N, C-alpha and C positions, 0 to 999 in steps of 0.2 A: 596437187603442184609438184610434191616430190617426185613424184612417178616420170612427171612432165621433165624436171630435171635430170634424172637420174638416166631417161634417153638421151637428152641431149647432150650428156657427159660421154655415153657409150657411143653415141654417132661420130664425137670428136676423138675420142680415145678407145676405139674398138679394139685395136690391137694391143690394148695393155691389159685388157681382160681376157681376147682369144688366146692371145701368145702364153699365157699362165696356165690356163687352162688345157692349151693343146698338151703342154710340157706334163701337166699334171696325169692327164689321159695314159701318155706313153708311158711314165713311170709305174701306173697305177695298171695297164694294160694288161700284165700276167694275171690280176687279181680279176680283170673283169670276166674272165670266163667262168669263175665261180657265182656271179650274178647270170650269166645265162644258163650255165648247168651247171650248177653245185653239186658238189661229189656226196654220193648217197652213206649214208653214216647205217649203223645197225644197232638195235638193243634189245637185249632182254632184260625184264621186269618180274622180280620172283619176290612173292611173300613168305616170310619164315617166321616161326617164333621160334624164342630162345627162353629154356628155361633152366633154374637152379639145378645142379646135379640132385639124383633122387636120394633120399635118407638123410640129406644135411638136415640138423636139428631135430632130427628125432632122436635125441636120446632119452627123452622124456616119453612115458609109454601113454602116460595119460594127458596128453597134450590138448589143449581147447579146441573146439573145431576151427572157431574164427584163427587161431594161429597158426593150424595145419593147414587152412586153405589160403587166410589172406597172405601171411608172410610170404610164403613162395610166389605169389603173384607180384605181391610187391617187388622180391627179388629179382622176378623178368622183367617188372619192367624198368629196374635200374639198368640192368644189364643192355635192354633194348635202348635206353637214352645213350649209352656211352659206345655201343659197337659202333653207329656210324661214323664217331672220330676216328675209330681205329679204320675203318674199310677205307676212309680216303687217306690215310698214312701212307708214309714210302714204307715202312714196313710191314704193311699187309699188300704191298705191290710186291715189293721183294717176297715173300712168301707163296704168291700167287704163280709168281717167275720160277720159283723153285720147283714147285708142285706140276709145273708144264714141262719143265726141263727133266723132271721124272717120266714123265709122256714123250719123250724126245720133242717139244715143241719148247724152241728158241724163241723166246721173247722177251729180251732185256726189261728190268724193271723199271728203267727209266721210261719206257714205253707203255708201259701199263699206269703208271701215275695220270691221273686225271681219267682213268677207263671208268672208274667205280664213284656211285655215290649212293647214299643211302639215306633213308627216313625211318623214323619210328612212331606207331602209336600204342600206348599200351605196351601190350607183350606182343605185339607184331613189326616185325624188321621187314623193312622194303627195300630190295637192292636191285638197284642198276648197272646194268654194264652196258657201255658205249663203245662200239668198235667200227672201224671201217671196212672189216674182211667176214664176210657171211661165212667162211670156211673156219674161220677162227674163232669167232665170240661164243659160240659150243662150248670148247674145250675150257675158254677163257673163265667162263662163268661156273661149270663143272668145278674147275680149280679153286674157284673163289669159294664155292659152298665148302668143298673140302676145307678150304682152311678155317672157314668160321667153323665149320663143326670139329677139328682137330688139332686146331693150334691158338685156340680163346683162352686158354688156361695159361699159358705164356705172357699174356698181356691183361690178363683179371686175376693178379694174384691172391684176390682174397679168398676164390676159390681152390687155391694151394694147386694140387695136382689131378684134381676132378675138373674135366673139361665142361662147359657150359652145354647142354642139348640143345642143340639147332636143327630144328627139321623145317624141310622146305614144305610149302603148301599149295605149290604150283608146278603145273609140269612146264618143262622149259618150252618156251616158244619164242622166236627173232622175228622182230617188226622193224620196218624201217623208218626212219624219223628224217624228217626235212633239218636241216641245217639252221641255226638261228636267223632270222631276219636282218638281226643287225650285223654280220657278217657277211650276208649278201650284197646287203646295199651300203657297204663300210666306203669303197671305192670312189661309188656316185657321192655319198655325201662329202669325201674330199674334195671331190672336184668343184662341188656347188659351193663349200665354205670359201673354197678358194677363191671362186668367181666374187662370192659376196664381201668377201676381206675386201677385193681391189676395186670393186664399186665403192665402197665405204672409201677407201685411201682415193681414189680416183677424185670423189664429192671434196673429200677434204681438202686435198691440195687445189682445187680450182677454187675454195673458198678463199 
């Protein structure tokens, strides 16, 4: 019965539903192109290891084996746990922009914010770089690795002037990635929600 009632309401006041939907469609028209033909994004995914500088904590000649192996591994895990927070920070983007500028590549730090995501498991750091230009993403990823290798001591004061050792495990390769389904369907969802709200508004007014 509810569906029949809604159909009768739509027949009497169809213009209240169609007109706002048309207005919403016109307003979101520029975004509808992303639904039909979304922009292509590119991504570089790399695994890296991170370790404390060699020789740290080796003052004792007769260090037990468990300490000489376990302690550096544990310290490496702590480094990997904290690095993703630095990689997604404004300061990391600024450092990458500076390294790129040294290569005559001008990409502002504000544009690089959000291009980097990282995750870690034990002593393995996974770096994700997402960009919309296939010609720029490799220099950006290279610059990110350079920053990880040469500037980490500035953000890990517990290692003083000794940088954490960061070693890439993967060769750099560029893959295409599809945009999130939510961003592609957002215009259609907005129009549908507008129509649903108007149907319920009309139903309430009719009662």
